C-alpha positions, 0 to 999 in steps of 0.5 A: 500500500502506498502512502497516498492510499493510506492518506486517502483512507484516513481522509475518508474515515475522518469525513465519514465520522464527521470528526470536524463537525463533532469537534466544533460542536463540542467547542461550542458546548464548552464556550456555552458552559463557561460563558459566566466565568470571566476568567475562562478565556484569560481576558479575551471575549468570545466574539474576538476569538476565531475558531479555525480547523487546523487539521487531524493527526493520526497516532498510534498510542504506545501504551495501548497499541491502539490508533487515535485520531486527534482533531484540532481547532485553533483559537486565534485573534486578529493581529496583522503581524501574524501569518493570515493576520491571525495570532494563535492564542490556544487550541481545542483538541478532540481525541477519538478512536478509529470508530469515532468514539470520544476518548478525551478532549482538551481546551487550552488558552496559551496566552492572556489578553493583558 
C-alpha cells in the first residue's frame, strides 16, 4: 500500500465520522458552559476569538497499541503581524478512536489578553 492510499483512507474515515463537525460542536458546548466565568478565556471575549480547523493527526498510542485520531481547532485573534493576520492564542483538541468514539478532549488558552 502506498502512502497516498493510506492518506486517502484516513481522509475518508475522518469525513465519514464527521470528526470536524463533532469537534466544533463540542467547542461550542464548552464556550456555552463557561460563558459566566470571566476568567475562562484569560481576558479575551468570545466574539474576538476565531475558531479555525487546523487539521487531524493520526497516532498510534504506545501504551495501548491502539490508533487515535486527534482533531484540532485553533483559537486565534486578529493581529496583522501574524501569518493570515491571525495570532494563535490556544487550541481545542478532540481525541477519538478509529470508530469515532470520544476518548478525551482538551481546551487550552496559551496566552492572556493583558
